[in-house]
C-alpha positions as CSV (number, residue, x, y, z in Angstrom):
1,M,-178.9,-89.6,72.0
2,Q,-176.0,-90.0,69.8
3,L,-174.0,-87.9,67.4
4,E,-174.5,-89.2,63.6
5,P,-171.3,-90.4,61.8
6,S,-172.4,-87.9,58.9
7,G,-171.6,-85.0,61.2
8,P,-169.8,-81.8,60.1
9,L,-166.4,-83.3,60.8
10,L,-166.6,-85.7,58.3
11,R,-168.2,-83.6,55.7
12,A,-165.4,-80.6,56.3
13,G,-162.9,-83.4,54.9
14,A,-161.3,-84.3,58.7
15,D,-159.3,-87.8,58.9
16,R,-161.9,-90.4,59.6
17,T,-160.1,-91.7,62.7
18,V,-160.1,-88.0,64.6
19,A,-163.5,-87.6,63.5
20,C,-164.4,-91.1,65.1
21,T,-162.3,-90.3,68.3
22,V,-163.8,-86.8,68.8
23,R,-167.7,-88.6,68.1
24,Q,-166.7,-91.4,70.5
25,L,-165.9,-88.5,73.3
26,L,-168.6,-86.6,72.7
27,N,-171.1,-89.6,72.9
28,K,-169.7,-90.7,76.1
29,A,-170.5,-87.4,77.5
30,L,-174.0,-87.4,76.0
31,R,-174.5,-90.9,77.8
32,E,-173.2,-89.5,81.1
33,L,-176.0,-86.5,80.7
34,D,-178.8,-89.1,80.1
35,D,-179.4,-89.8,83.5
36,L,-179.1,-86.1,85.1
37,A,-179.8,-87.6,88.8
38,R,-176.5,-89.7,88.7
39,A,-174.2,-88.1,85.9
40,D,-170.7,-87.5,86.5
41,K,-170.4,-84.0,85.5
42,A,-166.6,-83.8,85.9
43,A,-166.2,-86.9,83.4
44,C,-168.5,-85.1,80.9
45,V,-166.4,-82.0,80.9
46,D,-163.2,-84.3,80.3
47,F,-164.7,-86.0,77.5
48,I,-165.7,-82.9,76.1
49,T,-162.5,-80.8,76.9
50,L,-160.6,-83.9,75.4
51,A,-162.7,-83.9,72.1
52,L,-161.9,-80.2,71.3
53,R,-158.5,-80.7,72.0
54,I,-158.3,-83.4,69.3
55,H,-160.4,-81.8,66.9
56,Q,-158.3,-78.3,67.3
57,T,-155.3,-80.3,66.7
58,S,-156.4,-82.0,63.7
59,V,-158.0,-79.2,62.0
60,G,-154.9,-76.7,62.9
61,P,-154.9,-73.2,63.7
62,G,-157.4,-71.3,62.1
63,E,-157.3,-68.3,59.6
64,P,-154.9,-65.5,61.2
65,P,-156.6,-62.4,62.2
66,R,-157.5,-59.9,59.4
67,P,-155.4,-56.6,59.6
68,P,-157.7,-53.8,60.2
69,S,-158.6,-51.9,57.0
70,G,-158.1,-48.2,56.6
71,L,-159.6,-45.9,54.8
72,A,-160.4,-45.7,50.8
73,D,-158.3,-43.2,48.8
74,W,-161.6,-41.0,48.2
75,Q,-162.5,-41.4,51.6
76,V,-158.9,-39.8,52.8
77,C,-160.0,-36.9,50.4
78,I,-163.2,-36.7,52.0
79,V,-161.4,-36.3,55.2
80,N,-159.1,-33.8,54.2
81,E,-161.4,-31.8,52.3
82,R,-163.9,-31.7,55.2
83,A,-161.7,-31.9,58.4
84,L,-159.0,-29.5,57.1
85,A,-161.6,-26.5,55.4
86,Q,-162.3,-25.0,58.8
87,L,-160.0,-25.9,61.5
88,D,-161.4,-23.4,63.4
89,A,-165.0,-24.9,63.6
90,P,-166.1,-28.0,65.5
91,L,-166.5,-31.1,63.2
92,A,-168.3,-34.1,64.7
93,I,-166.9,-37.7,63.9
94,H,-170.4,-38.9,62.7
95,D,-170.3,-36.2,60.1
96,L,-167.1,-37.5,58.8
97,A,-168.3,-40.9,59.2
98,A,-171.4,-40.2,57.2
99,A,-169.6,-38.3,54.5
100,C,-167.4,-41.5,53.9
101,N,-170.7,-43.7,54.3
102,L,-169.6,-45.7,57.2
103,S,-170.8,-46.3,60.8
104,R,-169.4,-44.1,63.5
105,G,-167.3,-47.0,65.0
106,Y,-165.9,-48.5,61.9
107,F,-165.0,-45.0,60.7
108,T,-163.0,-44.2,63.8
109,R,-161.0,-47.9,63.6
110,A,-160.5,-47.4,59.8
111,F,-159.3,-43.8,60.4
112,K,-156.8,-45.0,63.0
113,A,-155.4,-47.6,60.7
114,T,-155.0,-45.0,58.0
115,F,-153.5,-42.1,59.9
116,G,-151.9,-43.8,63.0
117,V,-153.8,-41.7,65.4
118,S,-157.4,-41.0,66.5
119,P,-159.6,-38.6,64.6
120,H,-159.5,-36.1,67.3
121,R,-156.0,-36.4,67.9
122,W,-155.2,-36.0,64.2
123,R,-157.1,-32.8,63.9
124,I,-155.4,-30.9,67.0
125,G,-152.0,-32.0,65.2
126,K,-153.5,-30.3,62.1
127,R,-154.4,-27.2,64.0
128,I,-150.8,-27.1,65.6
129,E,-149.6,-27.5,62.2
130,Q,-151.7,-24.3,61.0
131,A,-150.5,-22.5,64.5
132,C,-146.7,-23.3,63.8
133,H,-146.9,-21.5,60.3
134,K,-148.7,-18.5,61.8
135,L,-146.3,-18.2,64.2
136,A,-143.1,-18.3,62.1
137,N,-144.8,-16.3,59.7
138,S,-146.8,-13.8,61.0
139,Y,-146.9,-11.1,64.0
140,E,-150.3,-11.8,65.0
141,A,-150.8,-12.1,68.7
142,I,-150.5,-15.7,70.1
143,A,-154.4,-15.3,71.5
144,D,-155.6,-14.5,67.9
145,I,-153.5,-17.5,66.3
146,A,-155.4,-19.6,69.1
147,V,-158.7,-18.4,68.3
148,A,-157.9,-18.8,64.4
149,C,-156.9,-22.4,64.7
150,G,-159.9,-23.6,66.5
151,F,-158.8,-23.5,70.3
152,S,-161.1,-22.1,72.7
153,D,-158.3,-19.5,74.1
154,Q,-154.9,-18.8,74.2
155,A,-154.6,-21.2,77.6
156,H,-155.8,-24.2,75.9
157,F,-153.9,-23.6,72.8
158,T,-150.6,-23.1,74.9
159,R,-151.3,-26.6,76.8
160,S,-152.0,-28.3,73.5
161,F,-149.1,-26.7,72.0
162,K,-146.4,-27.6,74.5
163,S,-147.7,-31.1,74.9
164,T,-147.1,-31.7,71.1
165,V,-144.2,-29.3,70.6
166,G,-142.6,-29.7,73.6
167,M,-142.2,-25.6,73.9
168,T,-144.8,-22.9,74.5
169,P,-146.0,-21.0,71.5
170,N,-144.0,-17.6,72.3
171,V,-140.7,-19.9,72.6
172,Y,-141.4,-21.4,69.4
173,R,-141.8,-18.1,67.8
174,R,-138.9,-16.4,69.7
175,L,-136.6,-19.5,68.2
176,R,-138.0,-19.2,64.5
177,Y,-137.2,-15.5,64.7
178,A,-133.8,-16.3,66.0
179,T,-133.0,-18.9,63.3
180,I,-134.5,-16.5,60.6
181,V,-132.2,-13.4,61.8
182,Q,-129.2,-16.0,62.2
183,S,-129.6,-17.1,58.6
184,N,-130.1,-13.9,57.1
185,A,-126.7,-12.8,58.9
186,S,-124.8,-15.7,57.6
187,A,-126.3,-15.2,54.0
188,P,-124.5,-13.0,51.4
189,D,-125.3,-9.2,52.0
190,Y,-127.7,-9.5,49.0
191,V,-130.0,-12.0,50.5
192,G,-130.3,-10.0,53.6
193,R,-131.3,-6.6,51.6
194,L,-134.1,-8.8,50.0
195,A,-135.5,-10.1,53.2
196,G,-135.5,-6.5,54.8
């Protein structure tokens, strides 16, 4: 068995001498394998390895890896619409993927390329943002805010909040109130009356 001179190397426009050298090395490897009983397997491996190295050097590096593509603008709108509509309700990734006409795996990779985090991490972040707004602008109990933002209970909410914001919800609320009171105290008199 021998390689034909009109092989893919010559059709691809590779240099004739390189193609010839590679073909010769591969033919040597094939000749060694003709008689399996006395074949020098190490020599075969050497011939094939050398042929591949010569071929790689002549062809050059392949195409650079394609950067992961993200979600299209219309898909981002769907994600925002569906995922943010009811932060307190559970949402399956495969539902979002189906709404975007993507497989679950591709959707997860495209989502991470677009937003920089996984869909679950992103949604938790949005829940924490909503909780921060409620903590700063209402007198609701922390347990009620936790449930309204989709956390199973106050303990789960507090753990997630602390790992994201760096403080507990109660400390966050107290700091926000202290900042508001301090800014009202330093504001002109009419601003304090409007806020009160």
